[in-house]
C-alpha positions, 0 to 999 in steps of 0.5 A: 524519520521514525514515523516514516519507518513505522508507516512504511515498514512496521505497520504493514508487517503488523497488519499482515501478521494480524491478517494471518492470525485471523484467517486460520484457513490460509497458510502464510504464503497464501496470506501474503499472496492475497494481501494486496487489496488490504495493503492498497486499502491501508495505503489509500487510508494513509495517503489522506492525512499525509496529503493534508499535512502542511509539511508535505504540501510545502514539500511538494510545492505547486505539483502537490494537487497533481501528485495527490490525484495521480497518487490516489488513482494509482492506488485505486489501479493497484487495488483493482489489479490486486482484486483481479489477481486474487480472483484468477488462478495465476501461474506460479511465477505470478502468485505474489503479483497482488502482494507486490502491488500492495507493497508497492502502494505502501512504498509509494505513500511512504515515498511521498511522505519522505519527500514531504518531510 
């Protein structure tokens, strides 16, 4: 359970904080709004060891390979949308759409891990 909390909540916050400190030209709100592709990349990287974990494979059962393929495609889709949102000038009510998709991909990988453990 501790690993689930660390991977799902603490690590993304640390990465956002590090990103904010390194990109001094952005404010915190701009950094959060543009964090979607970074969070999706983290999710994609974290999904590989999670899908290879024997406990997760056992927990997912026969649907494991299907969940893996759909999960990785979903993260790629989220990342593509995040990049597109960051490129375009969005209205104020959609400013954080990319960040929300990035957080959604982190929670998706966390949910797969929670089901497997």
